[in-house]
N, CA, C and O atoms as a GROMACS GRO file, in nm:
protein
  360
    1MET      N    1  -3.835   0.372  -1.387
    1MET     CA    2  -3.951   0.365  -1.305
    1MET      C    3  -4.019   0.229  -1.314
    1MET      O    4  -4.064   0.174  -1.213
    2ILE      N    5  -4.025   0.174  -1.436
    2ILE     CA    6  -4.087   0.047  -1.454
    2ILE      C    7  -4.006  -0.064  -1.387
    2ILE      O    8  -4.061  -0.167  -1.346
    3SER      N    9  -3.874  -0.042  -1.377
    3SER     CA   10  -3.793  -0.148  -1.314
    3SER      C   11  -3.826  -0.160  -1.162
    3SER      O   12  -3.810  -0.268  -1.104
    4ARG      N   13  -3.870  -0.057  -1.102
    4ARG     CA   14  -3.910  -0.069  -0.961
    4ARG      C   15  -4.033  -0.152  -0.947
    4ARG      O   16  -4.053  -0.218  -0.845
    5THR      N   17  -4.119  -0.150  -1.050
    5THR     CA   18  -4.240  -0.231  -1.043
    5THR      C   19  -4.212  -0.376  -1.078
    5THR      O   20  -4.267  -0.467  -1.015
    6LEU      N   21  -4.129  -0.399  -1.176
    6LEU     CA   22  -4.100  -0.532  -1.224
    6LEU      C   23  -4.004  -0.610  -1.134
    6LEU      O   24  -4.018  -0.732  -1.117
    7PHE      N   25  -3.907  -0.540  -1.076
    7PHE     CA   26  -3.808  -0.601  -0.989
    7PHE      C   27  -3.806  -0.532  -0.852
    7PHE      O   28  -3.708  -0.467  -0.817
    8PRO      N   29  -3.914  -0.548  -0.775
    8PRO     CA   30  -3.918  -0.469  -0.650
    8PRO      C   31  -3.818  -0.517  -0.546
    8PRO      O   32  -3.775  -0.436  -0.464
    9ASN      N   33  -3.781  -0.642  -0.545
    9ASN     CA   34  -3.684  -0.690  -0.446
    9ASN      C   35  -3.541  -0.662  -0.482
    9ASN      O   36  -3.454  -0.666  -0.396
   10ASP      N   37  -3.514  -0.634  -0.608
   10ASP     CA   38  -3.377  -0.614  -0.654
   10ASP      C   39  -3.345  -0.466  -0.672
   10ASP      O   40  -3.240  -0.419  -0.627
   11VAL      N   41  -3.431  -0.393  -0.736
   11VAL     CA   42  -3.399  -0.254  -0.773
   11VAL      C   43  -3.462  -0.154  -0.679
   11VAL      O   44  -3.402  -0.050  -0.653
   12ALA      N   45  -3.579  -0.179  -0.626
   12ALA     CA   46  -3.654  -0.084  -0.547
   12ALA      C   47  -3.621  -0.099  -0.397
   12ALA      O   48  -3.711  -0.111  -0.314
   13CYS      N   49  -3.494  -0.097  -0.365
   13CYS     CA   50  -3.457  -0.112  -0.221
   13CYS      C   51  -3.467   0.024  -0.154
   13CYS      O   52  -3.435   0.127  -0.214
   14VAL      N   53  -3.510   0.023  -0.030
   14VAL     CA   54  -3.529   0.141   0.049
   14VAL      C   55  -3.422   0.154   0.157
   14VAL      O   56  -3.361   0.259   0.174
   15LEU      N   57  -3.401   0.046   0.227
   15LEU     CA   58  -3.298   0.046   0.332
   15LEU      C   59  -3.165   0.010   0.279
   15LEU      O   60  -3.154  -0.072   0.188
   16PRO      N   61  -3.058   0.071   0.335
   16PRO     CA   62  -2.924   0.041   0.288
   16PRO      C   63  -2.884  -0.107   0.296
   16PRO      O   64  -2.805  -0.154   0.214
   17GLU      N   65  -2.938  -0.180   0.392
   17GLU     CA   66  -2.910  -0.320   0.405
   17GLU      C   67  -2.970  -0.399   0.291
   17GLU      O   68  -2.910  -0.494   0.242
   18GLU      N   69  -3.092  -0.358   0.247
   18GLU     CA   70  -3.155  -0.426   0.133
   18GLU      C   71  -3.077  -0.400   0.005
   18GLU      O   72  -3.061  -0.491  -0.076
   19CYS      N   73  -3.030  -0.279  -0.014
   19CYS     CA   74  -2.951  -0.246  -0.133
   19CYS      C   75  -2.820  -0.323  -0.132
   19CYS      O   76  -2.777  -0.371  -0.237
   20LEU      N   77  -2.757  -0.336  -0.017
   20LEU     CA   78  -2.633  -0.408  -0.007
   20LEU      C   79  -2.653  -0.554  -0.041
   20LEU      O   80  -2.567  -0.614  -0.105
   21ARG      N   81  -2.764  -0.614   0.000
   21ARG     CA   82  -2.795  -0.750  -0.033
   21ARG      C   83  -2.829  -0.766  -0.180
   21ARG      O   84  -2.786  -0.863  -0.243
   22ALA      N   85  -2.906  -0.675  -0.236
   22ALA     CA   86  -2.952  -0.692  -0.377
   22ALA      C   87  -2.844  -0.664  -0.479
   22ALA      O   88  -2.829  -0.742  -0.573
   23CYS      N   89  -2.767  -0.553  -0.463
   23CYS     CA   90  -2.675  -0.518  -0.570
   23CYS      C   91  -2.534  -0.487  -0.520
   23CYS      O   92  -2.447  -0.456  -0.601
   24GLY      N   93  -2.509  -0.494  -0.391
   24GLY     CA   94  -2.377  -0.471  -0.342
   24GLY      C   95  -2.337  -0.328  -0.314
   24GLY      O   96  -2.220  -0.301  -0.287
   25SER      N   97  -2.433  -0.236  -0.320
   25SER     CA   98  -2.411  -0.093  -0.294
   25SER      C   99  -2.507  -0.052  -0.183
   25SER      O  100  -2.622  -0.097  -0.178
   26ARG      N  101  -2.458   0.032  -0.094
   26ARG     CA  102  -2.545   0.073   0.019
   26ARG      C  103  -2.630   0.193  -0.022
   26ARG      O  104  -2.725   0.224   0.050
   27THR      N  105  -2.603   0.260  -0.130
   27THR     CA  106  -2.683   0.377  -0.167
   27THR      C  107  -2.809   0.345  -0.248
   27THR      O  108  -2.920   0.377  -0.207
   28SER      N  109  -2.790   0.282  -0.363
   28SER     CA  110  -2.908   0.245  -0.447
   28SER      C  111  -2.863   0.148  -0.551
   28SER      O  112  -2.744   0.126  -0.570
   29CYS      N  113  -2.962   0.089  -0.620
   29CYS     CA  114  -2.938  -0.012  -0.725
   29CYS      C  115  -2.973   0.041  -0.863
   29CYS      O  116  -3.004  -0.038  -0.952
   30TYR      N  117  -2.970   0.171  -0.884
   30TYR     CA  118  -3.009   0.225  -1.013
   30TYR      C  119  -2.918   0.182  -1.124
   30TYR      O  120  -2.964   0.179  -1.239
   31ASN      N  121  -2.792   0.148  -1.100
   31ASN     CA  122  -2.705   0.104  -1.207
   31ASN      C  123  -2.743  -0.034  -1.264
   31ASN      O  124  -2.706  -0.066  -1.377
   32SER      N  125  -2.815  -0.114  -1.188
   32SER     CA  126  -2.854  -0.244  -1.235
   32SER      C  127  -2.992  -0.247  -1.292
   32SER      O  128  -3.035  -0.353  -1.338
   33ALA      N  129  -3.065  -0.139  -1.293
   33ALA     CA  130  -3.203  -0.139  -1.339
   33ALA      C  131  -3.213  -0.156  -1.491
   33ALA      O  132  -3.293  -0.238  -1.537
   34TYR      N  133  -3.138  -0.085  -1.567
   34TYR     CA  134  -3.142  -0.088  -1.715
   34TYR      C  135  -3.096  -0.226  -1.766
   34TYR      O  136  -3.166  -0.286  -1.848
   35PRO      N  137  -2.983  -0.278  -1.723
   35PRO     CA  138  -2.942  -0.412  -1.769
   35PRO      C  139  -3.044  -0.518  -1.734
   35PRO      O  140  -3.065  -0.610  -1.813
   36ARG      N  141  -3.108  -0.510  -1.618
   36ARG     CA  142  -3.207  -0.610  -1.578
   36ARG      C  143  -3.328  -0.601  -1.670
   36ARG      O  144  -3.386  -0.705  -1.705
   37LEU      N  145  -3.366  -0.485  -1.710
   37LEU     CA  146  -3.483  -0.468  -1.800
   37LEU      C  147  -3.447  -0.530  -1.937
   37LEU      O  148  -3.526  -0.605  -1.994
   38VAL      N  149  -3.326  -0.499  -1.990
   38VAL     CA  150  -3.287  -0.549  -2.119
   38VAL      C  151  -3.281  -0.701  -2.117
   38VAL      O  152  -3.333  -0.767  -2.207
   39VAL      N  153  -3.218  -0.756  -2.018
   39VAL     CA  154  -3.200  -0.903  -2.014
   39VAL      C  155  -3.336  -0.972  -1.981
   39VAL      O  156  -3.366  -1.078  -2.037
   40GLY      N  157  -3.414  -0.915  -1.894
   40GLY     CA  158  -3.536  -0.981  -1.851
   40GLY      C  159  -3.655  -0.968  -1.942
   40GLY      O  160  -3.741  -1.056  -1.940
   41ILE      N  161  -3.666  -0.865  -2.021
   41ILE     CA  162  -3.790  -0.838  -2.096
   41ILE      C  163  -3.770  -0.856  -2.243
   41ILE      O  164  -3.856  -0.914  -2.308
   42MET      N  165  -3.660  -0.809  -2.302
   42MET     CA  166  -3.646  -0.810  -2.447
   42MET      C  167  -3.620  -0.946  -2.503
   42MET      O  168  -3.552  -1.029  -2.442
   43PRO      N  169  -3.676  -0.971  -2.623
   43PRO     CA  170  -3.645  -1.099  -2.690
   43PRO      C  171  -3.501  -1.102  -2.740
   43PRO      O  172  -3.437  -0.997  -2.747
   44PRO      N  173  -3.449  -1.220  -2.774
   44PRO     CA  174  -3.309  -1.232  -2.804
   44PRO      C  175  -3.261  -1.144  -2.918
   44PRO      O  176  -3.148  -1.095  -2.910
   45GLY      N  177  -3.338  -1.121  -3.024
   45GLY     CA  178  -3.292  -1.038  -3.134
   45GLY      C  179  -3.276  -0.894  -3.092
   45GLY      O  180  -3.181  -0.829  -3.136
   46PHE      N  181  -3.363  -0.842  -3.010
   46PHE     CA  182  -3.353  -0.708  -2.963
   46PHE      C  183  -3.241  -0.688  -2.863
   46PHE      O  184  -3.188  -0.577  -2.848
   47LYS      N  185  -3.204  -0.797  -2.793
   47LYS     CA  186  -3.090  -0.788  -2.699
   47LYS      C  187  -2.964  -0.759  -2.781
   47LYS      O  188  -2.880  -0.679  -2.740
   48GLY      N  189  -2.951  -0.821  -2.893
   48GLY     CA  190  -2.832  -0.794  -2.978
   48GLY      C  191  -2.834  -0.652  -3.032
   48GLY      O  192  -2.730  -0.587  -3.039
   49VAL      N  193  -2.952  -0.604  -3.071
   49VAL     CA  194  -2.962  -0.466  -3.118
   49VAL      C  195  -2.924  -0.371  -3.008
   49VAL      O  196  -2.855  -0.273  -3.034
   50MET      N  197  -2.968  -0.395  -2.885
   50MET     CA  198  -2.939  -0.307  -2.772
   50MET      C  199  -2.787  -0.312  -2.742
   50MET      O  200  -2.728  -0.210  -2.705
   51LEU      N  201  -2.723  -0.431  -2.758
   51LEU     CA  202  -2.581  -0.437  -2.739
   51LEU      C  203  -2.506  -0.355  -2.846
   51LEU      O  204  -2.409  -0.286  -2.815
   52ALA      N  205  -2.554  -0.362  -2.970
   52ALA     CA  206  -2.492  -0.283  -3.075
   52ALA      C  207  -2.511  -0.132  -3.048
   52ALA      O  208  -2.420  -0.054  -3.071
   53VAL      N  209  -2.626  -0.094  -3.002
   53VAL     CA  210  -2.654   0.046  -2.968
   53VAL      C  211  -2.560   0.095  -2.855
   53VAL      O  212  -2.505   0.204  -2.863
   54MET      N  213  -2.544   0.014  -2.754
   54MET     CA  214  -2.455   0.050  -2.643
   54MET      C  215  -2.307   0.063  -2.689
   54MET      O  216  -2.236   0.154  -2.646
   55VAL      N  217  -2.263  -0.027  -2.773
   55VAL     CA  218  -2.126  -0.023  -2.827
   55VAL      C  219  -2.109   0.098  -2.915
   55VAL      O  220  -2.006   0.164  -2.907
   56ALA      N  221  -2.207   0.129  -2.998
   56ALA     CA  222  -2.203   0.249  -3.084
   56ALA      C  223  -2.196   0.378  -3.000
   56ALA      O  224  -2.121   0.470  -3.032
   57ALA      N  225  -2.274   0.382  -2.891
   57ALA     CA  226  -2.270   0.501  -2.806
   57ALA      C  227  -2.133   0.512  -2.738
   57ALA      O  228  -2.078   0.622  -2.726
   58LEU      N  229  -2.079   0.402  -2.695
   58LEU     CA  230  -1.943   0.404  -2.636
   58LEU      C  231  -1.838   0.449  -2.732
   58LEU      O  232  -1.749   0.526  -2.697
   59MET      N  233  -1.848   0.400  -2.858
   59MET     CA  234  -1.752   0.442  -2.958
   59MET      C  235  -1.766   0.593  -2.988
   59MET      O  236  -1.665   0.661  -3.006
   60SER      N  237  -1.886   0.643  -2.992
   60SER     CA  238  -1.908   0.786  -3.017
   60SER      C  239  -1.848   0.870  -2.902
   60SER      O  240  -1.784   0.972  -2.927
   61ASP      N  241  -1.870   0.826  -2.778
   61ASP     CA  242  -1.812   0.902  -2.668
   61ASP      C  243  -1.657   0.898  -2.672
   61ASP      O  244  -1.590   0.998  -2.645
   62LEU      N  245  -1.604   0.780  -2.706
   62LEU     CA  246  -1.457   0.772  -2.711
   62LEU      C  247  -1.398   0.860  -2.825
   62LEU      O  248  -1.293   0.923  -2.808
   63THR      N  249  -1.465   0.862  -2.937
   63THR     CA  250  -1.414   0.950  -3.046
   63THR      C  251  -1.419   1.095  -3.007
   63THR      O  252  -1.332   1.172  -3.046
   64SER      N  253  -1.518   1.136  -2.932
   64SER     CA  254  -1.530   1.275  -2.887
   64SER      C  255  -1.414   1.305  -2.788
   64SER      O  256  -1.352   1.411  -2.795
   65ILE      N  257  -1.387   1.214  -2.697
   65ILE     CA  258  -1.279   1.229  -2.603
   65ILE      C  259  -1.145   1.241  -2.675
   65ILE      O  260  -1.064   1.329  -2.644
   66PHE      N  261  -1.121   1.149  -2.773
   66PHE     CA  262  -0.995   1.153  -2.846
   66PHE      C  263  -0.979   1.280  -2.925
   66PHE      O  264  -0.869   1.335  -2.934
   67ASN      N  265  -1.087   1.329  -2.984
   67ASN     CA  266  -1.083   1.449  -3.059
   67ASN      C  267  -1.046   1.568  -2.967
   67ASN      O  268  -0.960   1.649  -3.002
   68SER      N  269  -1.110   1.578  -2.855
   68SER     CA  270  -1.081   1.687  -2.763
   68SER      C  271  -0.937   1.678  -2.710
   68SER      O  272  -0.869   1.780  -2.700
   69ALA      N  273  -0.892   1.557  -2.677
   69ALA     CA  274  -0.754   1.539  -2.632
   69ALA      C  275  -0.654   1.580  -2.737
   69ALA      O  276  -0.554   1.645  -2.705
   70SER      N  277  -0.678   1.542  -2.865
   70SER     CA  278  -0.583   1.583  -2.967
   70SER      C  279  -0.584   1.733  -2.993
   70SER      O  280  -0.480   1.791  -3.026
   71ALA      N  281  -0.700   1.798  -2.979
   71ALA     CA  282  -0.703   1.945  -2.994
   71ALA      C  283  -0.626   2.011  -2.880
   71ALA      O  284  -0.553   2.107  -2.901
   72ILE      N  285  -0.644   1.959  -2.758
   72ILE     CA  286  -0.567   2.018  -2.644
   72ILE      C  287  -0.419   2.001  -2.665
   72ILE      O  288  -0.342   2.094  -2.642
   73PHE      N  289  -0.378   1.883  -2.709
   73PHE     CA  290  -0.238   1.855  -2.729
   73PHE      C  291  -0.182   1.948  -2.839
   73PHE      O  292  -0.076   2.008  -2.823
   74THR      N  293  -0.256   1.957  -2.947
   74THR     CA  294  -0.204   2.031  -3.064
   74THR      C  295  -0.195   2.180  -3.033
   74THR      O  296  -0.095   2.244  -3.068
   75LEU      N  297  -0.295   2.236  -2.971
   75LEU     CA  298  -0.301   2.382  -2.952
   75LEU      C  299  -0.237   2.429  -2.824
   75LEU      O  300  -0.192   2.544  -2.818
   76ASP      N  301  -0.229   2.347  -2.720
   76ASP     CA  302  -0.176   2.390  -2.593
   76ASP      C  303  -0.040   2.330  -2.560
   76ASP      O  304   0.050   2.402  -2.516
   77LEU      N  305  -0.022   2.202  -2.580
   77LEU     CA  306   0.102   2.139  -2.536
   77LEU      C  307   0.212   2.140  -2.643
   77LEU      O  308   0.328   2.164  -2.610
   78TRP      N  309   0.177   2.114  -2.768
   78TRP     CA  310   0.280   2.105  -2.870
   78TRP      C  311   0.357   2.232  -2.890
   78TRP      O  312   0.478   2.223  -2.908
   79PRO      N  313   0.297   2.354  -2.889
   79PRO     CA  314   0.377   2.477  -2.895
   79PRO      C  315   0.475   2.497  -2.782
   79PRO      O  316   0.577   2.564  -2.799
   80ARG      N  317   0.445   2.442  -2.666
   80ARG     CA  318   0.533   2.457  -2.553
   80ARG      C  319   0.648   2.351  -2.564
   80ARG      O  320   0.760   2.376  -2.518
   81LEU      N  321   0.621   2.240  -2.621
   81LEU     CA  322   0.727   2.139  -2.641
   81LEU      C  323   0.822   2.175  -2.752
   81LEU      O  324   0.942   2.150  -2.741
   82ARG      N  325   0.771   2.235  -2.862
   82ARG     CA  326   0.851   2.273  -2.978
   82ARG      C  327   0.827   2.420  -3.005
   82ARG      O  328   0.754   2.451  -3.099
   83PRO      N  329   0.882   2.512  -2.930
   83PRO     CA  330   0.846   2.654  -2.947
   83PRO      C  331   0.894   2.714  -3.082
   83PRO      O  332   0.839   2.814  -3.127
   84ARG      N  333   0.996   2.653  -3.144
   84ARG     CA  334   1.050   2.711  -3.270
   84ARG      C  335   0.958   2.682  -3.387
   84ARG      O  336   0.966   2.750  -3.489
   85LEU      N  337   0.870   2.584  -3.377
   85LEU     CA  338   0.778   2.552  -3.488
   85LEU      C  339   0.654   2.627  -3.472
   85LEU      O  340   0.602   2.639  -3.361
   86ALA      N  341   0.602   2.682  -3.584
   86ALA     CA  342   0.474   2.744  -3.584
   86ALA      C  343   0.370   2.638  -3.608
   86ALA      O  344   0.405   2.527  -3.648
   87LEU      N  345   0.242   2.667  -3.586
   87LEU     CA  346   0.138   2.570  -3.604
   87LEU      C  347   0.118   2.534  -3.751
   87LEU      O  348   0.068   2.425  -3.780
   88GLY      N  349   0.152   2.620  -3.844
   88GLY     CA  350   0.134   2.592  -3.983
   88GLY      C  351   0.246   2.517  -4.048
   88GLY      O  352   0.228   2.464  -4.158
   89SER      N  353   0.364   2.510  -3.984
   89SER     CA  354   0.481   2.443  -4.044
   89SER      C  355   0.492   2.302  -3.986
   89SER      O  356   0.422   2.266  -3.891
   90SER      N  357   0.583   2.222  -4.046
   90SER     CA  358   0.601   2.085  -3.998
   90SER      C  359   0.736   2.067  -3.938
   90SER      O  360   0.769   1.957  -3.893
   0.00000   0.00000   0.00000
């Protein structure tokens, strides 16, 4: 919400033509609001902290995806590929 006040010509576009000019999308510019706030307002030290926070969140999401994919493979696909092996044996 604050980005609409601070960057009215870039983020707060109403017409599709304005959005296309400002951010390259005809629908809205909400994807560019948070990065513009971080780059435009925060001091340099906090920009690094925000980058570390974003990378940590990305790593957390990826580990959750990998964990779910390995569980699906182990419980659903592996018994079909090797039907003679039980889950407890190697």
